[in-house]
Steps between C-alpha positions, in 0.01 A plus 500: 500500500146363483446610153779250383392192684315366199836425317620277782482124489342313795838424695604873452156606630531274801840663580344839492220386723759437775543860523165568641533679835338224696738247362797714546419551869518129554865485381809534714827638384619175337171463329518847362857426378379196307221677344720792420735259314220347305361841385843635408567196291175545325557865454847433352367239268217720369719809472752315302234349259343834452839663408609222268176490316492877467861514369411237235206696381681822466694384183179376333290795578765754422497680834445467867179685498350283224606188682357589845150418402586138450625429853208617706440173688868449574521853626195449718642183651820674577314799663284275710811310645685828548220634712462173686869523581477853641203392723687197634831694547305770704340237727833309547676819594227577761504150661901491498485839681250376751705186573820707536328710744375201696842357514651841617235513783586136599859571521452813711265314738750219540775759580280668756413166662857426539518222247781655310615332202794736414868463546589337832259295719317752689288811444650847513561604862317805646801717488493479101797268467502160376571204717697207328809520309574818318714533184850592556606791284838650462547822312783448256675735274518231223808302558602259780876587467413867514285460808770306682757761420267781635449301821869443540584868437245583769661255742845649431364851576352384825818316596702813434262722723512242781892498487502865595 
């Protein structure tokens, strides 16, 4: 990446400087997301410019190989921002994973301390059950009329036995 920095303009070089490890360490997840967005936009811009320019030169030069030499600067810019995007994406993934682990640890600590934020108002009881209102669930066969008929049939059978 360093060999292509000479093709960048001052603003583009400033954006690349923000990827220095000391500066990245200062950013939180939101800052990294904003930087990622800026680098991705620059990468898309320069990649598009490179491809369009190269496509225009193919016709004039008579082939892709002959046209490739004319787009060295544009290709260099696209390469720099592609590398920059990979750096920022890796850092963003690392920070996001760390924050997810911290949230998980925090939730587990709250649950152990009895400050349960799950369904119901209290933490799970010692016997493993949940205090609070549980969902009511009835197993059905798929139709209300069919279930009612089945219950009535069972009631008739029981009445017949009781009559004996």
